[in-house]
The first five atom37 places (N, CA, C, CB, O) and aatype in JSON, in Angstrom:
{
  "aatype": [12, 3, 16, 16, 2, 19, 6, 16, 5, 0, 14, 19, 9, 16, 10, 16, 3, 0, 0, 19, 11, 6, 9, 11, 1, 10, 9, 2, 19, 5, 7, 9, 6, 6, 7, 7, 10, 1, 10, 7, 19, 11, 7, 7, 7, 4, 15, 7, 10, 15, 18, 16, 9, 2, 13, 3, 3, 11, 9, 7, 5, 18, 3, 5, 19, 18, 6, 9, 2, 7, 19, 11, 19, 9, 9, 3, 16, 11, 15, 0, 9, 18, 10, 5, 7, 16, 5, 10, 3, 18, 5, 11, 3, 10, 12, 7, 7, 2, 13, 11, 13, 10, 2, 14, 2, 0, 2, 11, 16, 4, 7, 4, 7, 6, 15, 13, 15, 0],
  "atom_mask": [
    [1, 1, 1, 1, 1],
    [1, 1, 1, 1, 1],
    [1, 1, 1, 1, 1],
    [1, 1, 1, 1, 1],
    [1, 1, 1, 1, 1],
    [1, 1, 1, 1, 1],
    [1, 1, 1, 1, 1],
    [1, 1, 1, 1, 1],
    [1, 1, 1, 1, 1],
    [1, 1, 1, 1, 1],
    [1, 1, 1, 1, 1],
    [1, 1, 1, 1, 1],
    [1, 1, 1, 1, 1],
    [1, 1, 1, 1, 1],
    [1, 1, 1, 1, 1],
    [1, 1, 1, 1, 1],
    [1, 1, 1, 1, 1],
    [1, 1, 1, 1, 1],
    [1, 1, 1, 1, 1],
    [1, 1, 1, 1, 1],
    [1, 1, 1, 1, 1],
    [1, 1, 1, 1, 1],
    [1, 1, 1, 1, 1],
    [1, 1, 1, 1, 1],
    [1, 1, 1, 1, 1],
    [1, 1, 1, 1, 1],
    [1, 1, 1, 1, 1],
    [1, 1, 1, 1, 1],
    [1, 1, 1, 1, 1],
    [1, 1, 1, 1, 1],
    [1, 1, 1, 0, 1],
    [1, 1, 1, 1, 1],
    [1, 1, 1, 1, 1],
    [1, 1, 1, 1, 1],
    [1, 1, 1, 0, 1],
    [1, 1, 1, 0, 1],
    [1, 1, 1, 1, 1],
    [1, 1, 1, 1, 1],
    [1, 1, 1, 1, 1],
    [1, 1, 1, 0, 1],
    [1, 1, 1, 1, 1],
    [1, 1, 1, 1, 1],
    [1, 1, 1, 0, 1],
    [1, 1, 1, 0, 1],
    [1, 1, 1, 0, 1],
    [1, 1, 1, 1, 1],
    [1, 1, 1, 1, 1],
    [1, 1, 1, 0, 1],
    [1, 1, 1, 1, 1],
    [1, 1, 1, 1, 1],
    [1, 1, 1, 1, 1],
    [1, 1, 1, 1, 1],
    [1, 1, 1, 1, 1],
    [1, 1, 1, 1, 1],
    [1, 1, 1, 1, 1],
    [1, 1, 1, 1, 1],
    [1, 1, 1, 1, 1],
    [1, 1, 1, 1, 1],
    [1, 1, 1, 1, 1],
    [1, 1, 1, 0, 1],
    [1, 1, 1, 1, 1],
    [1, 1, 1, 1, 1],
    [1, 1, 1, 1, 1],
    [1, 1, 1, 1, 1],
    [1, 1, 1, 1, 1],
    [1, 1, 1, 1, 1],
    [1, 1, 1, 1, 1],
    [1, 1, 1, 1, 1],
    [1, 1, 1, 1, 1],
    [1, 1, 1, 0, 1],
    [1, 1, 1, 1, 1],
    [1, 1, 1, 1, 1],
    [1, 1, 1, 1, 1],
    [1, 1, 1, 1, 1],
    [1, 1, 1, 1, 1],
    [1, 1, 1, 1, 1],
    [1, 1, 1, 1, 1],
    [1, 1, 1, 1, 1],
    [1, 1, 1, 1, 1],
    [1, 1, 1, 1, 1],
    [1, 1, 1, 1, 1],
    [1, 1, 1, 1, 1],
    [1, 1, 1, 1, 1],
    [1, 1, 1, 1, 1],
    [1, 1, 1, 0, 1],
    [1, 1, 1, 1, 1],
    [1, 1, 1, 1, 1],
    [1, 1, 1, 1, 1],
    [1, 1, 1, 1, 1],
    [1, 1, 1, 1, 1],
    [1, 1, 1, 1, 1],
    [1, 1, 1, 1, 1],
    [1, 1, 1, 1, 1],
    [1, 1, 1, 1, 1],
    [1, 1, 1, 1, 1],
    [1, 1, 1, 0, 1],
    [1, 1, 1, 0, 1],
    [1, 1, 1, 1, 1],
    [1, 1, 1, 1, 1],
    [1, 1, 1, 1, 1],
    [1, 1, 1, 1, 1],
    [1, 1, 1, 1, 1],
    [1, 1, 1, 1, 1],
    [1, 1, 1, 1, 1],
    [1, 1, 1, 1, 1],
    [1, 1, 1, 1, 1],
    [1, 1, 1, 1, 1],
    [1, 1, 1, 1, 1],
    [1, 1, 1, 1, 1],
    [1, 1, 1, 1, 1],
    [1, 1, 1, 0, 1],
    [1, 1, 1, 1, 1],
    [1, 1, 1, 0, 1],
    [1, 1, 1, 1, 1],
    [1, 1, 1, 1, 1],
    [1, 1, 1, 1, 1],
    [1, 1, 1, 1, 1],
    [1, 1, 1, 1, 1]
  ],
  "atom_positions": [
    [[78.23, -7.08, -56.68], [77.65, -7.84, -57.94], [78.03, -8.89, -58.42], [77.68, -7.26, -58.91], [79.11, -8.68, -58.98]],
    [[77.62, -10.24, -58.53], [77.82, -11.0, -59.37], [77.85, -11.12, -60.63], [77.41, -11.5, -59.16], [76.73, -11.36, -61.06]],
    [[78.78, -11.04, -61.55], [78.93, -10.75, -62.99], [79.07, -12.29, -63.64], [80.34, -9.69, -63.29], [79.06, -12.53, -64.85]],
    [[79.19, -13.25, -62.57], [79.64, -14.52, -63.51], [78.6, -15.05, -64.57], [79.96, -15.79, -62.56], [78.82, -16.03, -65.29]],
    [[77.4, -14.27, -64.59], [76.5, -14.76, -65.73], [76.09, -13.3, -66.82], [74.93, -15.52, -64.92], [74.97, -13.07, -67.26]],
    [[77.1, -12.63, -67.01], [77.53, -12.33, -67.99], [77.21, -12.93, -69.54], [78.57, -12.42, -67.62], [77.78, -13.87, -70.09]],
    [[76.3, -12.22, -70.0], [76.39, -12.94, -71.5], [77.18, -12.71, -72.45], [75.4, -12.83, -72.19], [77.66, -11.58, -72.53]],
    [[77.48, -13.6, -73.3], [78.44, -14.09, -74.08], [77.92, -13.75, -75.68], [78.66, -15.69, -73.71], [78.44, -13.07, -76.56]],
    [[76.68, -14.52, -75.64], [75.85, -13.99, -76.93], [75.44, -12.76, -77.1], [74.73, -14.58, -77.1], [75.65, -12.05, -76.12]],
    [[74.9, -12.2, -78.05], [74.65, -10.88, -79.09], [73.46, -10.2, -78.04], [73.93, -11.37, -81.07], [72.36, -10.73, -77.84]],
    [[73.89, -8.99, -77.45], [72.95, -8.83, -76.47], [71.43, -8.73, -77.44], [73.39, -7.39, -75.46], [71.38, -8.76, -78.67]],
    [[70.29, -8.61, -76.5], [68.86, -8.47, -76.91], [68.81, -7.14, -77.39], [67.8, -8.71, -75.78], [68.06, -6.88, -78.33]],
    [[69.61, -6.15, -76.81], [69.37, -4.44, -77.27], [70.44, -3.97, -77.48], [68.74, -3.42, -76.29], [71.46, -4.39, -76.93]],
    [[70.44, -3.07, -78.25], [71.72, -2.28, -78.53], [71.63, -0.97, -78.05], [72.05, -2.19, -79.97], [70.48, -0.61, -77.82]],
    [[72.43, -0.22, -77.85], [72.31, 0.98, -77.03], [73.0, 2.35, -78.58], [73.61, 0.69, -75.15], [73.59, 1.72, -79.46]],
    [[72.96, 3.21, -78.73], [73.34, 4.14, -79.4], [74.23, 4.8, -78.14], [72.14, 4.92, -80.12], [74.11, 4.77, -76.92]],
    [[75.37, 5.55, -79.26], [76.5, 6.48, -78.71], [75.95, 7.45, -77.56], [77.13, 7.43, -79.96], [76.4, 7.66, -76.43]],
    [[74.78, 7.99, -78.26], [74.46, 9.42, -77.17], [73.94, 8.61, -75.62], [72.76, 10.7, -77.97], [74.12, 9.07, -74.5]],
    [[73.23, 7.18, -76.01], [72.55, 6.64, -74.8], [73.75, 6.09, -73.87], [71.41, 5.4, -75.2], [73.75, 6.17, -72.64]],
    [[74.63, 5.62, -74.52], [75.87, 5.12, -73.33], [76.18, 6.22, -73.05], [77.25, 4.23, -73.67], [75.88, 6.17, -71.86]],
    [[76.59, 7.3, -73.21], [77.09, 8.7, -72.91], [76.25, 8.95, -71.79], [76.97, 9.84, -74.11], [76.61, 8.84, -70.62]],
    [[75.02, 9.33, -72.21], [73.87, 9.92, -70.92], [74.17, 8.6, -69.78], [71.67, 9.97, -71.59], [74.54, 8.81, -68.63]],
    [[73.97, 7.45, -70.27], [73.79, 6.36, -69.4], [75.48, 6.94, -68.24], [73.81, 4.45, -70.55], [75.3, 7.63, -67.23]],
    [[76.28, 6.7, -68.47], [77.75, 6.66, -67.89], [77.66, 8.11, -67.47], [79.14, 6.25, -69.03], [78.5, 8.41, -66.62]],
    [[76.68, 9.29, -67.94], [77.02, 10.68, -67.19], [75.94, 10.57, -65.71], [76.56, 12.29, -68.41], [76.19, 11.21, -64.68]],
    [[74.78, 9.69, -65.85], [73.92, 9.24, -64.64], [74.27, 8.83, -63.71], [73.19, 8.49, -64.76], [74.16, 9.13, -62.52]],
    [[75.08, 7.5, -64.67], [75.94, 6.29, -63.32], [76.79, 7.31, -62.43], [77.42, 4.82, -64.15], [76.81, 7.18, -61.2]],
    [[77.44, 8.26, -63.02], [78.78, 9.31, -62.43], [77.87, 9.91, -61.61], [79.75, 10.53, -63.56], [77.8, 9.49, -60.45]],
    [[76.98, 11.03, -62.05], [76.05, 12.0, -61.14], [75.68, 11.24, -59.99], [74.67, 12.53, -61.86], [75.83, 11.76, -58.88]],
    [[75.2, 10.02, -60.1], [74.28, 9.17, -58.87], [75.25, 8.76, -58.05], [73.36, 7.76, -59.31], [74.93, 8.57, -56.88]],
    [[76.79, 8.52, -58.5], [77.79, 7.92, -57.82], [77.67, 6.23, -57.31], [0.0, 0.0, 0.0], [78.04, 5.62, -56.3]],
    [[76.72, 5.72, -58.94], [76.41, 4.18, -58.52], [78.52, 3.39, -58.93], [74.52, 3.29, -60.1], [79.37, 3.6, -59.8]],
    [[78.46, 2.9, -58.24], [79.55, 1.77, -58.45], [79.27, 0.28, -58.55], [80.44, 1.83, -57.38], [80.18, -0.5, -58.83]],
    [[77.96, -0.16, -58.3], [77.69, -1.43, -58.6], [76.46, -1.32, -59.36], [77.63, -2.3, -57.44], [75.71, -0.35, -59.38]],
    [[76.31, -2.56, -60.08], [74.9, -2.61, -60.86], [74.75, -2.25, -62.0], [0.0, 0.0, 0.0], [75.79, -1.81, -62.49]],
    [[73.95, -2.25, -62.6], [73.66, -1.57, -64.12], [72.59, -1.26, -64.54], [0.0, 0.0, 0.0], [71.8, -1.58, -63.64]],
    [[71.99, -0.79, -65.42], [71.12, -0.32, -66.05], [70.01, -1.83, -66.22], [71.84, 0.45, -67.38], [70.28, -2.99, -66.51]],
    [[68.84, -1.2, -65.92], [68.09, -2.26, -66.03], [66.71, -2.18, -67.05], [67.76, -2.55, -64.65], [65.74, -1.56, -66.64]],
    [[66.66, -2.77, -68.27], [65.31, -2.73, -68.63], [64.53, -3.34, -68.61], [65.08, -2.55, -69.34], [64.82, -4.46, -68.19]],
    [[63.24, -3.17, -68.96], [62.26, -4.23, -68.91], [60.73, -3.58, -69.69], [0.0, 0.0, 0.0], [60.53, -2.53, -70.3]],
    [[60.01, -4.51, -69.41], [58.54, -4.24, -70.15], [57.68, -4.59, -68.3], [58.04, -5.84, -72.01], [58.16, -5.21, -67.35]],
    [[56.57, -4.03, -68.42], [55.58, -4.52, -67.66], [54.34, -3.91, -68.8], [55.65, -3.94, -65.9], [54.35, -3.39, -69.91]],
    [[53.07, -4.4, -67.55], [51.7, -4.68, -68.36], [51.52, -2.96, -67.83], [0.0, 0.0, 0.0], [52.17, -2.37, -66.96]],
    [[50.3, -2.39, -68.79], [50.29, -1.14, -68.45], [50.28, 0.06, -69.11], [0.0, 0.0, 0.0], [51.41, -0.06, -69.6]],
    [[49.93, 1.06, -69.48], [50.19, 2.13, -70.59], [49.02, 2.31, -71.2], [0.0, 0.0, 0.0], [47.94, 1.78, -70.95]],
    [[49.46, 3.46, -72.42], [48.01, 3.51, -73.01], [47.55, 2.41, -74.19], [47.85, 4.97, -73.64], [46.47, 2.26, -74.76]],
    [[48.91, 1.67, -74.33], [49.21, 0.68, -75.44], [49.1, -0.47, -74.97], [50.45, 0.75, -76.07], [48.57, -1.19, -75.82]],
    [[49.31, -0.99, -74.11], [49.22, -2.18, -73.3], [50.28, -2.74, -72.46], [0.0, 0.0, 0.0], [50.07, -3.41, -71.45]],
    [[51.66, -2.35, -73.02], [52.86, -2.44, -72.44], [53.79, -1.66, -72.03], [53.34, -2.95, -72.94], [54.32, -1.37, -73.1]],
    [[54.74, -0.72, -70.72], [55.27, 0.0, -70.99], [56.68, -0.58, -70.78], [54.81, 1.0, -70.49], [56.92, -1.73, -70.43]],
    [[57.67, 0.44, -71.07], [58.79, 0.14, -70.85], [59.15, 0.49, -69.23], [59.56, 0.8, -71.89], [58.47, 1.16, -68.46]],
    [[60.53, -0.23, -68.96], [60.72, 0.08, -68.02], [62.4, 0.4, -67.79], [60.06, -0.81, -67.35], [63.23, -0.37, -68.25]],
    [[62.79, 1.64, -67.01], [64.11, 1.7, -67.16], [64.5, 2.45, -65.76], [64.53, 2.44, -68.56], [63.84, 3.29, -65.15]],
    [[65.97, 1.8, -65.39], [65.95, 2.06, -63.82], [67.37, 1.63, -63.56], [64.75, 1.14, -62.87], [67.83, 0.88, -64.42]],
    [[68.29, 2.0, -62.39], [69.57, 1.35, -62.19], [69.29, 0.37, -61.3], [70.67, 2.21, -61.74], [68.16, 0.37, -60.81]],
    [[69.98, -0.35, -61.01], [69.87, -1.83, -59.85], [71.63, -2.3, -59.54], [68.8, -3.64, -60.91], [72.71, -2.11, -60.11]],
    [[71.27, -2.81, -58.63], [72.5, -3.47, -58.47], [72.2, -4.77, -57.98], [73.43, -2.77, -57.59], [73.01, -5.32, -57.23]],
    [[70.89, -5.48, -58.38], [70.6, -6.85, -57.92], [70.63, -7.86, -59.45], [68.92, -6.82, -57.03], [70.09, -7.39, -60.45]],
    [[71.3, -9.27, -59.51], [70.88, -10.0, -60.38], [70.21, -10.75, -60.24], [71.45, -10.38, -60.86], [70.6, -11.45, -59.3]],
    [[68.9, -11.26, -60.82], [68.16, -12.07, -60.34], [68.99, -13.61, -61.09], [0.0, 0.0, 0.0], [70.12, -13.62, -61.57]],
    [[68.05, -14.77, -60.99], [68.51, -15.8, -61.29], [68.2, -16.34, -62.8], [68.14, -16.55, -60.32], [68.69, -17.26, -63.46]],
    [[66.89, -15.09, -63.11], [66.72, -15.49, -64.92], [66.75, -14.38, -65.41], [65.33, -16.24, -65.57], [65.98, -14.03, -66.31]],
    [[67.91, -13.45, -64.76], [67.94, -12.22, -65.72], [69.19, -12.11, -66.74], [67.95, -10.9, -64.81], [70.18, -12.46, -66.09]],
    [[69.47, -11.86, -67.71], [70.08, -12.09, -68.7], [70.96, -10.75, -68.15], [69.25, -12.25, -70.17], [70.48, -10.01, -67.29]],
    [[72.19, -10.53, -68.69], [73.44, -9.52, -67.85], [74.11, -9.15, -69.43], [74.91, -10.63, -66.4], [73.94, -10.14, -70.15]],
    [[74.7, -8.2, -70.06], [75.11, -7.75, -71.44], [76.09, -6.65, -70.9], [73.79, -7.17, -72.51], [75.9, -6.02, -69.87]],
    [[77.29, -6.51, -71.84], [78.21, -5.99, -71.28], [78.42, -5.29, -72.69], [79.27, -6.9, -70.51], [79.09, -5.73, -73.62]],
    [[77.49, -3.75, -72.63], [77.67, -2.86, -74.05], [78.23, -1.66, -74.08], [76.5, -2.55, -74.67], [77.51, -0.67, -73.94]],
    [[79.86, -1.48, -74.31], [80.57, -0.01, -74.38], [80.73, 0.24, -73.37], [80.0, 1.12, -74.93], [81.12, 1.39, -73.17]],
    [[80.51, -0.72, -72.09], [81.11, -0.02, -70.67], [80.01, -0.24, -69.87], [0.0, 0.0, 0.0], [80.08, -0.38, -68.65]],
    [[78.97, -0.28, -70.54], [77.73, -0.37, -69.81], [76.97, -1.64, -69.17], [76.94, 0.13, -70.63], [76.69, -2.47, -70.05]],
    [[76.66, -1.92, -68.19], [76.22, -3.28, -68.07], [74.86, -2.92, -67.99], [76.8, -4.18, -66.88], [74.35, -1.94, -67.45]],
    [[74.25, -4.04, -68.71], [72.89, -3.77, -69.1], [72.06, -5.34, -68.6], [72.84, -3.36, -70.97], [72.43, -6.46, -68.97]],
    [[70.98, -5.07, -67.76], [70.21, -6.15, -67.16], [68.48, -6.22, -68.22], [70.01, -5.63, -65.18], [67.76, -5.41, -68.81]],
    [[68.51, -7.44, -68.01], [67.12, -7.93, -68.67], [66.71, -8.85, -68.18], [67.04, -8.26, -69.94], [67.38, -9.88, -68.28]],
    [[65.27, -8.91, -67.36], [64.3, -10.03, -67.02], [64.23, -11.17, -68.33], [62.69, -9.3, -66.72], [64.11, -10.65, -69.44]],
    [[64.29, -12.26, -68.28], [63.86, -12.93, -69.44], [62.74, -12.54, -70.15], [63.67, -14.11, -69.17], [62.67, -12.07, -71.28]],
    [[61.63, -12.86, -69.13], [60.39, -12.0, -70.22], [60.17, -10.86, -70.96], [59.46, -11.74, -69.72], [59.44, -10.52, -71.89]],
    [[61.09, -10.33, -70.2], [61.17, -9.01, -70.77], [61.92, -9.13, -72.01], [61.81, -8.0, -69.84], [61.39, -8.43, -72.88]],
    [[63.16, -9.87, -72.5], [63.88, -10.01, -73.12], [62.89, -10.49, -74.51], [64.89, -10.78, -72.43], [63.14, -10.03, -75.63]],
    [[61.97, -11.27, -74.31], [60.68, -11.41, -75.86], [60.44, -10.32, -76.38], [59.05, -11.89, -75.62], [60.43, -10.24, -77.61]],
    [[60.18, -9.12, -75.51], [59.68, -7.94, -76.02], [60.33, -7.16, -76.78], [59.33, -7.28, -75.22], [59.88, -6.54, -77.75]],
    [[61.89, -7.18, -76.16], [63.04, -6.12, -76.05], [63.8, -6.94, -77.29], [64.0, -5.97, -74.3], [64.95, -6.52, -77.35]],
    [[63.59, -7.82, -78.16], [64.36, -8.81, -78.92], [64.71, -7.52, -80.18], [63.31, -10.49, -79.46], [63.89, -7.14, -81.01]],
    [[66.23, -6.95, -80.02], [66.41, -6.34, -81.71], [66.15, -4.9, -81.25], [0.0, 0.0, 0.0], [66.5, -4.18, -82.19]],
    [[65.74, -4.2, -80.29], [65.34, -2.52, -79.71], [66.46, -2.23, -79.65], [64.55, -2.11, -78.25], [67.37, -2.99, -79.32]],
    [[66.6, -0.51, -80.12], [67.42, -0.22, -79.83], [67.45, 1.05, -79.23], [67.98, -0.47, -80.58], [67.05, 1.99, -79.91]],
    [[67.95, 1.27, -77.85], [67.91, 2.48, -76.7], [68.78, 3.69, -77.44], [68.75, 1.95, -75.02], [69.94, 3.69, -77.86]],
    [[67.72, 4.74, -77.42], [68.2, 5.85, -78.16], [68.6, 6.91, -76.99], [67.04, 6.4, -79.24], [68.28, 6.42, -75.9]],
    [[69.19, 8.19, -76.84], [68.89, 9.2, -75.79], [69.05, 10.61, -77.18], [70.32, 9.16, -74.1], [69.97, 10.9, -77.94]],
    [[67.73, 11.14, -76.98], [67.44, 12.39, -77.87], [67.24, 13.67, -76.88], [65.99, 12.13, -78.85], [66.28, 13.7, -76.11]],
    [[68.24, 14.77, -76.94], [67.93, 16.23, -76.21], [67.24, 16.95, -77.21], [69.27, 17.15, -75.72], [67.62, 17.01, -78.38]],
    [[66.36, 17.43, -76.83], [65.95, 18.7, -77.44], [65.75, 20.01, -76.25], [64.49, 18.37, -78.26], [66.07, 19.95, -75.07]],
    [[65.26, 20.92, -76.83], [64.81, 22.03, -75.78], [63.41, 21.95, -74.8], [64.63, 23.31, -76.65], [62.81, 22.93, -74.35]],
    [[63.14, 20.87, -74.65], [62.88, 20.92, -73.32], [63.28, 20.02, -72.24], [61.77, 20.95, -73.27], [62.85, 19.9, -71.09]],
    [[64.49, 19.23, -73.08], [65.4, 18.48, -71.89], [65.72, 16.97, -72.88], [0.0, 0.0, 0.0], [66.15, 16.91, -74.03]],
    [[65.45, 16.2, -72.26], [65.66, 14.97, -73.04], [65.69, 13.85, -72.44], [0.0, 0.0, 0.0], [65.86, 13.89, -71.22]],
    [[65.54, 12.47, -73.13], [64.9, 11.19, -72.94], [65.15, 10.46, -73.52], [63.9, 11.04, -72.99], [65.74, 10.64, -74.58]],
    [[64.65, 8.78, -72.86], [65.32, 7.72, -73.44], [64.29, 7.48, -74.8], [65.5, 6.36, -72.31], [63.13, 7.88, -74.9]],
    [[64.94, 6.85, -75.6], [63.58, 6.37, -76.8], [64.39, 5.31, -77.0], [63.04, 7.39, -78.43], [65.61, 5.16, -76.95]],
    [[63.03, 4.29, -77.38], [63.1, 2.86, -77.18], [62.65, 2.47, -78.46], [62.29, 2.24, -75.99], [61.45, 2.64, -78.68]],
    [[63.48, 1.9, -79.52], [63.06, 2.25, -81.24], [62.81, 0.18, -81.24], [65.03, 3.31, -82.78], [63.77, -0.56, -81.39]],
    [[61.52, -0.29, -81.06], [61.21, -1.68, -80.82], [61.08, -2.3, -82.19], [59.92, -1.87, -79.96], [60.17, -1.61, -82.66]],
    [[61.41, -3.17, -83.12], [61.21, -3.61, -83.9], [59.7, -4.66, -83.69], [62.44, -4.0, -84.19], [58.98, -4.9, -84.66]],
    [[59.5, -5.03, -82.73], [58.66, -5.69, -82.53], [57.03, -4.93, -81.5], [59.55, -6.8, -81.98], [56.12, -5.51, -80.91]],
    [[57.26, -3.79, -81.66], [55.72, -3.27, -81.41], [55.32, -3.03, -82.85], [55.54, -1.75, -80.39], [55.96, -2.84, -83.89]],
    [[53.83, -3.1, -82.5], [52.9, -2.92, -83.44], [52.52, -1.69, -83.33], [51.9, -3.74, -83.41], [52.66, -0.94, -84.29]],
    [[52.01, -1.31, -82.28], [51.72, 0.19, -82.12], [51.89, 0.75, -80.77], [50.33, 0.5, -82.52], [51.75, 0.23, -79.66]],
    [[52.25, 1.98, -81.14], [52.82, 2.82, -79.75], [52.0, 4.02, -79.72], [54.55, 3.32, -79.78], [51.16, 4.38, -80.55]],
    [[52.4, 4.66, -78.54], [51.14, 5.73, -77.8], [52.18, 6.86, -78.55], [50.83, 5.83, -75.49], [53.25, 6.73, -79.15]],
    [[51.34, 8.0, -78.23], [52.29, 9.54, -78.95], [53.45, 9.82, -77.83], [0.0, 0.0, 0.0], [54.28, 10.71, -78.02]],
    [[53.47, 9.02, -76.65], [54.48, 9.41, -75.84], [55.41, 8.35, -76.28], [54.15, 9.51, -74.31], [56.51, 8.9, -76.32]],
    [[55.51, 7.29, -76.58], [56.66, 6.66, -76.77], [56.72, 5.79, -75.65], [0.0, 0.0, 0.0], [57.52, 4.87, -75.83]],
    [[56.04, 5.77, -74.41], [56.34, 4.77, -73.28], [55.76, 3.96, -73.69], [56.06, 4.95, -71.94], [56.44, 3.67, -74.67]],
    [[55.01, 3.35, -73.69], [54.18, 2.42, -73.97], [53.92, 1.91, -75.69], [52.99, 2.96, -73.31], [54.22, 2.69, -76.59]],
    [[53.34, 0.58, -75.98], [53.68, -0.03, -77.28], [52.67, -1.93, -76.94], [55.99, -0.05, -77.48], [52.51, -2.66, -75.96]],
    [[52.42, -1.94, -77.83], [51.55, -3.33, -78.32], [52.59, -4.54, -78.85], [50.41, -2.91, -79.76], [53.65, -4.14, -79.33]],
    [[52.42, -5.56, -78.81], [53.2, -6.72, -79.35], [52.59, -7.42, -79.76], [53.91, -7.39, -78.71], [53.07, -8.45, -80.25]]
  ]
}
């Protein structure tokens, strides 16, 4: 994976310690050796926009790449507009665990927290 376009400016998104810990655990369990966590936004969901989260080993020309506490985070330029200032958290409860986006740009979110409008 090309690491020449790792951003030196402040990241678009921050990760809580719980999110970093869970991301590193998932990377280890899945045996991922290259790439990083890709975060994004796409059209859809009950509020108009949905968050996307997955692992990716491809970095596009218009991607922004950040190294946050040992985790490589990849965000495409279009998604960065909607994610600016967002914090990614990981919360665990009796039903399991899930990542939660705390997005200051969201005017409205749905009950599940997976979609929003800006």
